[in-house]
Every structure is written in C-alpha cells, then in structure tokens.
mmCIF file of the N, C-alpha and C atoms, coordinates in Angstrom:
data_MODEL
# 
_entry.id   MODEL 
# 
loop_
_atom_site.group_PDB 
_atom_site.id 
_atom_site.type_symbol 
_atom_site.label_atom_id 
_atom_site.label_alt_id 
_atom_site.label_comp_id 
_atom_site.label_asym_id 
_atom_site.label_entity_id 
_atom_site.label_seq_id 
_atom_site.pdbx_PDB_ins_code 
_atom_site.Cartn_x 
_atom_site.Cartn_y 
_atom_site.Cartn_z 
_atom_site.occupancy 
_atom_site.B_iso_or_equiv 
_atom_site.pdbx_formal_charge 
_atom_site.auth_seq_id 
_atom_site.auth_comp_id 
_atom_site.auth_asym_id 
_atom_site.auth_atom_id 
_atom_site.pdbx_PDB_model_num 
ATOM 1   N N  . MET A 1 1  ? -35.510 38.171 67.179 1.00 0.00 ? 1  MET A N  1 
ATOM 2   C CA . MET A 1 1  ? -35.765 38.795 68.491 1.00 0.00 ? 1  MET A CA 1 
ATOM 3   C C  . MET A 1 1  ? -35.219 37.884 69.459 1.00 0.00 ? 1  MET A C  1 
ATOM 4   N N  . ILE A 1 2  ? -35.411 36.586 69.459 1.00 0.00 ? 2  ILE A N  1 
ATOM 5   C CA . ILE A 1 2  ? -34.906 35.539 70.456 1.00 0.00 ? 2  ILE A CA 1 
ATOM 6   C C  . ILE A 1 2  ? -33.268 35.662 70.337 1.00 0.00 ? 2  ILE A C  1 
ATOM 7   N N  . ASN A 1 3  ? -32.755 35.694 69.151 1.00 0.00 ? 3  ASN A N  1 
ATOM 8   C CA . ASN A 1 3  ? -31.276 35.712 69.079 1.00 0.00 ? 3  ASN A CA 1 
ATOM 9   C C  . ASN A 1 3  ? -30.772 37.011 69.752 1.00 0.00 ? 3  ASN A C  1 
ATOM 10  N N  . ASP A 1 4  ? -31.285 37.943 69.721 1.00 0.00 ? 4  ASP A N  1 
ATOM 11  C CA . ASP A 1 4  ? -31.145 39.336 70.392 1.00 0.00 ? 4  ASP A CA 1 
ATOM 12  C C  . ASP A 1 4  ? -31.177 39.114 71.841 1.00 0.00 ? 4  ASP A C  1 
ATOM 13  N N  . ILE A 1 5  ? -32.268 38.593 72.436 1.00 0.00 ? 5  ILE A N  1 
ATOM 14  C CA . ILE A 1 5  ? -32.512 38.408 73.721 1.00 0.00 ? 5  ILE A CA 1 
ATOM 15  C C  . ILE A 1 5  ? -31.220 37.336 74.381 1.00 0.00 ? 5  ILE A C  1 
ATOM 16  N N  . ALA A 1 6  ? -30.924 36.266 73.550 1.00 0.00 ? 6  ALA A N  1 
ATOM 17  C CA . ALA A 1 6  ? -29.987 35.239 74.015 1.00 0.00 ? 6  ALA A CA 1 
ATOM 18  C C  . ALA A 1 6  ? -28.560 35.653 73.955 1.00 0.00 ? 6  ALA A C  1 
ATOM 19  N N  . LYS A 1 7  ? -28.445 36.805 73.170 1.00 0.00 ? 7  LYS A N  1 
ATOM 20  C CA . LYS A 1 7  ? -26.974 37.172 73.064 1.00 0.00 ? 7  LYS A CA 1 
ATOM 21  C C  . LYS A 1 7  ? -26.252 37.364 74.395 1.00 0.00 ? 7  LYS A C  1 
ATOM 22  N N  . ASP A 1 8  ? -24.980 36.776 74.262 1.00 0.00 ? 8  ASP A N  1 
ATOM 23  C CA . ASP A 1 8  ? -24.078 37.034 75.517 1.00 0.00 ? 8  ASP A CA 1 
ATOM 24  C C  . ASP A 1 8  ? -24.867 36.406 76.625 1.00 0.00 ? 8  ASP A C  1 
ATOM 25  N N  . LYS A 1 9  ? -25.741 35.533 76.930 1.00 0.00 ? 9  LYS A N  1 
ATOM 26  C CA . LYS A 1 9  ? -26.456 34.982 77.985 1.00 0.00 ? 9  LYS A CA 1 
ATOM 27  C C  . LYS A 1 9  ? -25.429 33.941 78.536 1.00 0.00 ? 9  LYS A C  1 
ATOM 28  N N  . PRO A 1 10 ? -25.248 33.759 79.833 1.00 0.00 ? 10 PRO A N  1 
ATOM 29  C CA . PRO A 1 10 ? -24.680 32.577 80.104 1.00 0.00 ? 10 PRO A CA 1 
ATOM 30  C C  . PRO A 1 10 ? -25.548 31.297 79.862 1.00 0.00 ? 10 PRO A C  1 
ATOM 31  N N  . GLU A 1 11 ? -24.992 30.046 79.996 1.00 0.00 ? 11 GLU A N  1 
ATOM 32  C CA . GLU A 1 11 ? -25.522 28.986 79.823 1.00 0.00 ? 11 GLU A CA 1 
ATOM 33  C C  . GLU A 1 11 ? -26.889 28.436 80.555 1.00 0.00 ? 11 GLU A C  1 
ATOM 34  N N  . HIS A 1 12 ? -26.818 28.790 81.692 1.00 0.00 ? 12 HIS A N  1 
ATOM 35  C CA . HIS A 1 12 ? -27.939 28.501 82.566 1.00 0.00 ? 12 HIS A CA 1 
ATOM 36  C C  . HIS A 1 12 ? -29.203 29.614 82.140 1.00 0.00 ? 12 HIS A C  1 
ATOM 37  N N  . GLU A 1 13 ? -28.775 30.864 81.814 1.00 0.00 ? 13 GLU A N  1 
ATOM 38  C CA . GLU A 1 13 ? -30.067 31.703 81.363 1.00 0.00 ? 13 GLU A CA 1 
ATOM 39  C C  . GLU A 1 13 ? -30.545 31.168 79.928 1.00 0.00 ? 13 GLU A C  1 
ATOM 40  N N  . LEU A 1 14 ? -29.681 30.571 79.257 1.00 0.00 ? 14 LEU A N  1 
ATOM 41  C CA . LEU A 1 14 ? -30.013 30.170 77.744 1.00 0.00 ? 14 LEU A CA 1 
ATOM 42  C C  . LEU A 1 14 ? -30.987 29.008 78.130 1.00 0.00 ? 14 LEU A C  1 
ATOM 43  N N  . LYS A 1 15 ? -30.599 28.148 78.977 1.00 0.00 ? 15 LYS A N  1 
ATOM 44  C CA . LYS A 1 15 ? -31.462 26.783 79.246 1.00 0.00 ? 15 LYS A CA 1 
ATOM 45  C C  . LYS A 1 15 ? -32.888 27.387 79.691 1.00 0.00 ? 15 LYS A C  1 
ATOM 46  N N  . ARG A 1 16 ? -32.791 28.428 80.784 1.00 0.00 ? 16 ARG A N  1 
ATOM 47  C CA . ARG A 1 16 ? -34.228 28.899 81.117 1.00 0.00 ? 16 ARG A CA 1 
ATOM 48  C C  . ARG A 1 16 ? -35.039 29.461 80.173 1.00 0.00 ? 16 ARG A C  1 
ATOM 49  N N  . ILE A 1 17 ? -34.473 30.278 79.213 1.00 0.00 ? 17 ILE A N  1 
ATOM 50  C CA . ILE A 1 17 ? -35.074 30.789 77.958 1.00 0.00 ? 17 ILE A CA 1 
ATOM 51  C C  . ILE A 1 17 ? -35.598 29.843 77.058 1.00 0.00 ? 17 ILE A C  1 
ATOM 52  N N  . GLU A 1 18 ? -34.729 28.679 76.737 1.00 0.00 ? 18 GLU A N  1 
ATOM 53  C CA . GLU A 1 18 ? -35.161 27.271 76.073 1.00 0.00 ? 18 GLU A CA 1 
ATOM 54  C C  . GLU A 1 18 ? -36.705 26.888 76.648 1.00 0.00 ? 18 GLU A C  1 
ATOM 55  N N  . ASP A 1 19 ? -36.353 26.721 78.270 1.00 0.00 ? 19 ASP A N  1 
ATOM 56  C CA . ASP A 1 19 ? -37.496 25.970 78.650 1.00 0.00 ? 19 ASP A CA 1 
ATOM 57  C C  . ASP A 1 19 ? -38.728 26.699 78.543 1.00 0.00 ? 19 ASP A C  1 
ATOM 58  N N  . ILE A 1 20 ? -38.700 28.214 78.870 1.00 0.00 ? 20 ILE A N  1 
ATOM 59  C CA . ILE A 1 20 ? -39.955 28.932 78.387 1.00 0.00 ? 20 ILE A CA 1 
ATOM 60  C C  . ILE A 1 20 ? -40.233 28.830 77.010 1.00 0.00 ? 20 ILE A C  1 
ATOM 61  N N  . PHE A 1 21 ? -39.461 28.977 76.147 1.00 0.00 ? 21 PHE A N  1 
ATOM 62  C CA . PHE A 1 21 ? -40.025 28.863 74.715 1.00 0.00 ? 21 PHE A CA 1 
ATOM 63  C C  . PHE A 1 21 ? -40.717 27.656 74.269 1.00 0.00 ? 21 PHE A C  1 
ATOM 64  N N  . VAL A 1 22 ? -40.149 26.381 74.805 1.00 0.00 ? 22 VAL A N  1 
ATOM 65  C CA . VAL A 1 22 ? -40.641 25.171 74.648 1.00 0.00 ? 22 VAL A CA 1 
ATOM 66  C C  . VAL A 1 22 ? -42.094 25.037 75.237 1.00 0.00 ? 22 VAL A C  1 
ATOM 67  N N  . ARG A 1 23 ? -42.006 25.571 76.406 1.00 0.00 ? 23 ARG A N  1 
ATOM 68  C CA . ARG A 1 23 ? -43.325 25.566 77.283 1.00 0.00 ? 23 ARG A CA 1 
ATOM 69  C C  . ARG A 1 23 ? -44.747 26.203 76.685 1.00 0.00 ? 23 ARG A C  1 
ATOM 70  N N  . THR A 1 24 ? -44.233 27.615 76.278 1.00 0.00 ? 24 THR A N  1 
ATOM 71  C CA . THR A 1 24 ? -45.113 28.491 75.659 1.00 0.00 ? 24 THR A CA 1 
ATOM 72  C C  . THR A 1 24 ? -45.539 27.731 73.980 1.00 0.00 ? 24 THR A C  1 
ATOM 73  N N  . SER A 1 25 ? -44.664 27.324 73.443 1.00 0.00 ? 25 SER A N  1 
ATOM 74  C CA . SER A 1 25 ? -45.106 26.661 72.272 1.00 0.00 ? 25 SER A CA 1 
ATOM 75  C C  . SER A 1 25 ? -45.885 25.608 72.328 1.00 0.00 ? 25 SER A C  1 
ATOM 76  N N  . TYR A 1 26 ? -45.748 24.715 73.433 1.00 0.00 ? 26 TYR A N  1 
ATOM 77  C CA . TYR A 1 26 ? -46.612 23.652 73.668 1.00 0.00 ? 26 TYR A CA 1 
ATOM 78  C C  . TYR A 1 26 ? -48.082 24.065 73.774 1.00 0.00 ? 26 TYR A C  1 
ATOM 79  N N  . PHE A 1 27 ? -48.129 25.238 74.640 1.00 0.00 ? 27 PHE A N  1 
ATOM 80  C CA . PHE A 1 27 ? -49.670 25.867 74.882 1.00 0.00 ? 27 PHE A CA 1 
ATOM 81  C C  . PHE A 1 27 ? -50.126 26.218 73.501 1.00 0.00 ? 27 PHE A C  1 
ATOM 82  N N  . GLU A 1 28 ? -49.322 26.875 72.847 1.00 0.00 ? 28 GLU A N  1 
ATOM 83  C CA . GLU A 1 28 ? -49.736 27.343 71.576 1.00 0.00 ? 28 GLU A CA 1 
ATOM 84  C C  . GLU A 1 28 ? -50.208 26.149 70.719 1.00 0.00 ? 28 GLU A C  1 
ATOM 85  N N  . TYR A 1 29 ? -49.540 25.183 70.567 1.00 0.00 ? 29 TYR A N  1 
ATOM 86  C CA . TYR A 1 29 ? -49.988 23.777 69.995 1.00 0.00 ? 29 TYR A CA 1 
ATOM 87  C C  . TYR A 1 29 ? -51.272 23.318 70.633 1.00 0.00 ? 29 TYR A C  1 
ATOM 88  N N  . MET A 1 30 ? -51.305 23.478 71.922 1.00 0.00 ? 30 MET A N  1 
ATOM 89  C CA . MET A 1 30 ? -52.654 22.804 72.627 1.00 0.00 ? 30 MET A CA 1 
ATOM 90  C C  . MET A 1 30 ? -53.791 23.620 72.140 1.00 0.00 ? 30 MET A C  1 
ATOM 91  N N  . PHE A 1 31 ? -53.658 25.029 72.332 1.00 0.00 ? 31 PHE A N  1 
ATOM 92  C CA . PHE A 1 31 ? -54.705 25.983 71.822 1.00 0.00 ? 31 PHE A CA 1 
ATOM 93  C C  . PHE A 1 31 ? -55.368 25.582 70.356 1.00 0.00 ? 31 PHE A C  1 
ATOM 94  N N  . TRP A 1 32 ? -54.423 25.595 69.398 1.00 0.00 ? 32 TRP A N  1 
ATOM 95  C CA . TRP A 1 32 ? -54.726 25.391 67.898 1.00 0.00 ? 32 TRP A CA 1 
ATOM 96  C C  . TRP A 1 32 ? -55.326 23.931 67.925 1.00 0.00 ? 32 TRP A C  1 
ATOM 97  N N  . GLU A 1 33 ? -54.872 22.841 68.741 1.00 0.00 ? 33 GLU A N  1 
ATOM 98  C CA . GLU A 1 33 ? -55.305 21.470 68.636 1.00 0.00 ? 33 GLU A CA 1 
ATOM 99  C C  . GLU A 1 33 ? -56.723 21.523 69.136 1.00 0.00 ? 33 GLU A C  1 
ATOM 100 N N  . MET A 1 34 ? -57.089 22.336 70.401 1.00 0.00 ? 34 MET A N  1 
ATOM 101 C CA . MET A 1 34 ? -58.261 22.469 70.962 1.00 0.00 ? 34 MET A CA 1 
ATOM 102 C C  . MET A 1 34 ? -59.242 22.905 69.917 1.00 0.00 ? 34 MET A C  1 
ATOM 103 N N  . ALA A 1 35 ? -58.861 24.024 69.228 1.00 0.00 ? 35 ALA A N  1 
ATOM 104 C CA . ALA A 1 35 ? -59.803 24.811 68.213 1.00 0.00 ? 35 ALA A CA 1 
ATOM 105 C C  . ALA A 1 35 ? -60.001 23.908 67.080 1.00 0.00 ? 35 ALA A C  1 
ATOM 106 N N  . GLU A 1 36 ? -59.065 23.207 66.598 1.00 0.00 ? 36 GLU A N  1 
ATOM 107 C CA . GLU A 1 36 ? -59.419 22.068 65.515 1.00 0.00 ? 36 GLU A CA 1 
ATOM 108 C C  . GLU A 1 36 ? -60.428 20.935 65.950 1.00 0.00 ? 36 GLU A C  1 
ATOM 109 N N  . GLU A 1 37 ? -60.153 20.438 67.008 1.00 0.00 ? 37 GLU A N  1 
ATOM 110 C CA . GLU A 1 37 ? -60.907 19.385 67.622 1.00 0.00 ? 37 GLU A CA 1 
ATOM 111 C C  . GLU A 1 37 ? -62.371 19.791 68.420 1.00 0.00 ? 37 GLU A C  1 
ATOM 112 N N  . VAL A 1 38 ? -62.504 21.030 68.404 1.00 0.00 ? 38 VAL A N  1 
ATOM 113 C CA . VAL A 1 38 ? -63.537 21.606 69.244 1.00 0.00 ? 38 VAL A CA 1 
ATOM 114 C C  . VAL A 1 38 ? -63.633 21.049 70.525 1.00 0.00 ? 38 VAL A C  1 
ATOM 115 N N  . SER A 1 39 ? -62.731 21.085 71.171 1.00 0.00 ? 39 SER A N  1 
ATOM 116 C CA . SER A 1 39 ? -62.734 20.734 72.634 1.00 0.00 ? 39 SER A CA 1 
ATOM 117 C C  . SER A 1 39 ? -62.276 21.698 73.757 1.00 0.00 ? 39 SER A C  1 
ATOM 118 N N  . MET A 1 40 ? -62.409 21.340 74.784 1.00 0.00 ? 40 MET A N  1 
ATOM 119 C CA . MET A 1 40 ? -62.204 22.251 76.151 1.00 0.00 ? 40 MET A CA 1 
ATOM 120 C C  . MET A 1 40 ? -60.871 22.007 76.538 1.00 0.00 ? 40 MET A C  1 
ATOM 121 N N  . TRP A 1 41 ? -60.301 23.284 77.017 1.00 0.00 ? 41 TRP A N  1 
ATOM 122 C CA . TRP A 1 41 ? -59.001 23.349 77.429 1.00 0.00 ? 41 TRP A CA 1 
ATOM 123 C C  . TRP A 1 41 ? -58.977 22.426 78.747 1.00 0.00 ? 41 TRP A C  1 
ATOM 124 N N  . PRO A 1 42 ? -57.845 21.674 78.778 1.00 0.00 ? 42 PRO A N  1 
ATOM 125 C CA . PRO A 1 42 ? -57.634 20.344 79.765 1.00 0.00 ? 42 PRO A CA 1 
ATOM 126 C C  . PRO A 1 42 ? -57.277 21.013 81.183 1.00 0.00 ? 42 PRO A C  1 
ATOM 127 N N  . VAL A 1 43 ? -58.019 22.054 81.828 1.00 0.00 ? 43 VAL A N  1 
ATOM 128 C CA . VAL A 1 43 ? -57.848 22.708 83.126 1.00 0.00 ? 43 VAL A CA 1 
ATOM 129 C C  . VAL A 1 43 ? -57.603 21.682 84.027 1.00 0.00 ? 43 VAL A C  1 
ATOM 130 N N  . LYS A 1 44 ? -58.311 20.449 84.307 1.00 0.00 ? 44 LYS A N  1 
ATOM 131 C CA . LYS A 1 44 ? -58.271 19.786 85.259 1.00 0.00 ? 44 LYS A CA 1 
ATOM 132 C C  . LYS A 1 44 ? -56.977 19.007 85.181 1.00 0.00 ? 44 LYS A C  1 
ATOM 133 N N  . ASP A 1 45 ? -56.651 18.690 84.141 1.00 0.00 ? 45 ASP A N  1 
ATOM 134 C CA . ASP A 1 45 ? -55.242 17.699 83.833 1.00 0.00 ? 45 ASP A CA 1 
ATOM 135 C C  . ASP A 1 45 ? -54.246 18.722 84.036 1.00 0.00 ? 45 ASP A C  1 
ATOM 136 N N  . LEU A 1 46 ? -54.216 20.209 83.924 1.00 0.00 ? 46 LEU A N  1 
ATOM 137 C CA . LEU A 1 46 ? -52.994 21.019 84.199 1.00 0.00 ? 46 LEU A CA 1 
ATOM 138 C C  . LEU A 1 46 ? -52.856 21.034 85.761 1.00 0.00 ? 46 LEU A C  1 
ATOM 139 N N  . ALA A 1 47 ? -54.067 21.176 86.398 1.00 0.00 ? 47 ALA A N  1 
ATOM 140 C CA . ALA A 1 47 ? -54.240 21.399 87.932 1.00 0.00 ? 47 ALA A CA 1 
ATOM 141 C C  . ALA A 1 47 ? -53.431 20.311 88.684 1.00 0.00 ? 47 ALA A C  1 
ATOM 142 N N  . LYS A 1 48 ? -53.461 18.924 88.274 1.00 0.00 ? 48 LYS A N  1 
ATOM 143 C CA . LYS A 1 48 ? -52.631 17.957 88.660 1.00 0.00 ? 48 LYS A CA 1 
ATOM 144 C C  . LYS A 1 48 ? -51.142 18.054 88.823 1.00 0.00 ? 48 LYS A C  1 
ATOM 145 N N  . ASN A 1 49 ? -50.632 18.763 87.923 1.00 0.00 ? 49 ASN A N  1 
ATOM 146 C CA . ASN A 1 49 ? -49.205 18.714 87.723 1.00 0.00 ? 49 ASN A CA 1 
ATOM 147 C C  . ASN A 1 49 ? -48.533 19.841 88.615 1.00 0.00 ? 49 ASN A C  1 
# 
C-alpha cells in the first residue's frame, strides 16, 4: 500500500511520507512497550515537545 501511495511522488513528498511513517511506528512501539511494562502513556513528556 505504501508503495502505491509513494509511486511517482516528488522527493519532498516522499520525505514527508517517511517522516509520518517513522513517527507513527514510534508511537506504535511506545504503545506496546507501555502495555508490556504496564505503565502509563508519557503525556507530560509529549506536552513538553
């Protein structure tokens, strides 16, 4: 699906798509890490950024 979305996109759009993909992957990782560690979402930490 990502390949279809990225097809024929200019380089600046590909960079934006990559940034979105990496950020959402990080949030996915944080979610599962939180579940495994039985911890709370670091809302205060995210608000500082």
